Structures are given as structure tokens and as C-alpha cells.
C-alpha angles and dihedrals in degrees: 000000000000121000094347099207123089108257122258111060111209133205119254132221116262094247120089120227113271123245089242091054092049092049092049092051092045091077096060089039091058092046091049090049093052094044092047091054092046092052091048091049092048094050093046091047092052090047091049091049092051090045092053090051099049098034101036121008099042100042092046091047091056097036099255124145103233090204094056116117096237092052092049090049093047096048096047092046090050090046089056091049093049093049091045092052090050092050090050103040112019115091109254092031094229096299119257124352105262089218091067102043137079119234089260114042139158111290120272120231112266091244090065096052101078091055091047091051090048096052092042091053093047091049095048093046093044094059100255113163098243134101129232098244103098098043096043093049089050092048094047092045095049094046098043095045088056094045096045090049087063100039104032106025092172092064109091115236091233090057089051090053092054099045092043091054090047092049092050093048089050091051094046094054097032094237137075089224091080092054092044091054093048094047094044087072092043101050094030089066093054114096121224146077129318134060121283090252090055088058092044095045101091097038088050093049090052093044091051092050091048095047094046091049092049092046091054091049104039112000095227116198135174094193114110123197108253138139112298119256103211107150132047121223122195092242090056091072092057093043093051093047093050094047092046092049092049091049091047091050090056090050091048091051090054091047091051094057094037100090092045092050090047090053093045092056091048090058085078088067105206119073090226088064102041098040091046089050088052090051091051091052090048089050091055090047090049090054090052098044100032130220092313089072096053132095128016090313105236097115090035090055090060091045092051094050094044094049098033092126089065093063125079121216090255091053090050092051088053091049093050094048095043093049096048091049090046091052092049094046094045093050094044098044097063103265112142115239149093132272103219100082095050089045089058090054092048092048090049091051090050089053093048089049091051090051091048091052095042109023090184089075108088108248094226091053092046092051093046091051093047092050091046093054097043097045091046091054095045101037098030091213119118096195096054091043091054092045096050094043091054093040093055092057096036088221127133092185091066093060098082090051091049091049088059095041092053092061100071089033092057091049087057095044103039097077097028125106117283123231095245137093109230115217117236093244108023120201108210093194125205122333124216118236102204099198100046103025092228129133129240123198 
């Protein structure tokens, strides 16, 4: 997720949207929010079911230890082969390469969506170090733009793109606050009439509907049980800033090699070859780092924090390095997925490592700072980095410290390489004009 808005920010008319217009569009916004959450829930449920079969039911049925190195290597290699075959042979070819797209992109044709869902599910179930955010936003956007064009012809496609993305972000994080923070930067940079909350109104309606629906279905939560951080010490500001900068530097290093690694894999030509090669590399990394370094990292983040006393500083260094390489390889090799969820795990591991090296640093503060720096470097969005860093710890007290720590971290990140491969001739696609509901190309 870099620069989440579609490129090309237009000017708006002087007039703000009317209350009647906002109320009329609230109905499709609620529907889009609910449908977006249902689609996310369905895809994650299928992926979880497949994961339980290949990582639990089958190996136990035949007497295999699913945590053994050879099984991890085999499954990740086969996952690469399966995804590569889908990208080569299945109609739609898995949609766009996630390495080359922003979080919000022009809608895919409906015919490409089944193949994208298929490769995303295989990757998530197979243990690939990527999150669901990019594929599910693309799937929801493509499907809902097509459906709304039939049911509510008066709703502009570009508006559907924006509220669908907001709804999906709200469902992913279990709260509309995440979407509101992301879209504050997006719509705040659009010139024109109307208050900021007028521009945020419909994305927030959709995000609220999506998050409530997802909460009723799955109760998603980023908060991880850890010691409370309830008092700020002067040294904490310096500690948080140093940890955040170190985490961000690791993310920047990954971003710097990302385009070259992406190009190196493509030298193999056929997706069967380069995605399988990526799966083999991920399998080797999984053997080195162990099961804790597999998958998108949300469950593994909780496991790492809960059992942090079981890991030596050396083991934590290995986990950090393996996971950041696994994220870079998975994204560069053609697997479909997002980078935010693995970035949260890496930042958490950096924080746990900092606490292991310097126990005087409160573990909650160290983890929040690590997540802040890594997510900021990978996502390039200060609002979402602050939100996730605070959400992981569940602490409000840590926020002022993070607001200071983000300042030197942003100075480091703002001119550094982004973790995206820019196409030679980018197509920015349509851009939503929140006040007027028109489309700019």
C-alpha cells in the first residue's frame, strides 16, 4: 500500500454536496459496505478451511509433523507451483500483479476476478507471507462496480471504487476508523468545495457498514494482550524514535531491492517458473525461520508476543530477517497479496527484539514503535501506521509518544524508495470527485 489514492487529483466545484444527495447515496454505500465484508469473510473462510486441511488434517492423518522443515518446504514449493499454473492457464490470469498496483486501483473486469480469488486463496492457505488487502479490495471493487452499474446506474463508478475500498478497509481492520484515517489523506488533498466531513461521509458510511458486518461475523481485532503502558517517561520518546527509525530502515532496504528482485524473477519468463522459484525460496526461508514466519502474520504476531520469553535475541534477529526477506520475495515473485499484515508482524518482532536487548524499554512501547516504523516504510501512510501501532497495543497513552516518534521516521521514509514496481506506462484510471460524483480521466 503506497499512496492509496488513485493518481490524478482533480479540482472540485465550489458547491458542497447537498444533504439530500448524501442521504440518497448512503443506501448504496451501506449495501456496498455489507457486501464487501461478506466477500472478505467468504474468501478468508475458504482460505482458512484449505489451510486447516493441508497444514493440519492431512499431515496428522498420515503421521506427518506439519512443523517439520521438509513439510514446510514442500508445501510452499507446491503453493508456488499451483499459483504459477493458475497465472499461466486459468482465464483471467490472476488479475494484475500486486507488486505493480496501489491499494486502490481501477476496477478489473469481472472475468478476471475468479482467478484472482483463486490465487489469493491458495497463497494465503499455503503460508505465503502476504496479507489479503490488495486482492480483496480488487475483487470487491471489480464486482461491485459491475453490480452497481446494473442496479444503481446513477452512482458513478469512481464513487463505487472509493466507497468499496473504504468498506473493505473497515472490514479488514474491524473498525471504520482505519478507513477514515486513510481517506482523510485522500480526500483532504482534493481541492474543491465542501467540508472534509462532507467528502468523508460516504466512505465512512460504507466503512462502518463493512466493519460492523465483519465484527458480527468474525470479531477481528488487532489488539494483542501485553503489559499495559500507562505512564510516559522522558526516555520513552527517544527509545520509540530510535526503534521506529530502525524498523523503517529495514523496510526501506526491502523496498530498495524490491524492483530488482521483481525483474530478476521475470527473467524466467513463464509464471510457472518464476512463481514456483519464489515458492522454493519461501520454503527455504520457512525452514530457517520456522512456522512463526509463515502466513500473513496476524495470528503469529499474537503468538510471538505471548511467548516472547521463549525466544533469544539471536532467534528474534533470525525471525525479523527471514520475515522481511519472505515478504519481499513473495511480493516480487508474483504471488497476489498485500504487504501491511506481514509488516505488522515484522514491526512487532523488531519491538520484541528491542525489549529483549534492553529490558528497560516497556515492551508495549517497543512493539508500537516497531510497528509504526515498519508499516510507515511499507505502506507510506502516516495515519494508518499510527492507527495500527496504537491498535496492536490497545493503548491510548502510547499515542503521544508515537506522534513524536513518527516525525524523524517520516523524514527518513518520505524520500526513500517505495515498495512498488511502477509500470512503464501507468494508467491512473478514473478518479472520484466526492462533492459532485463525477469522474475524471
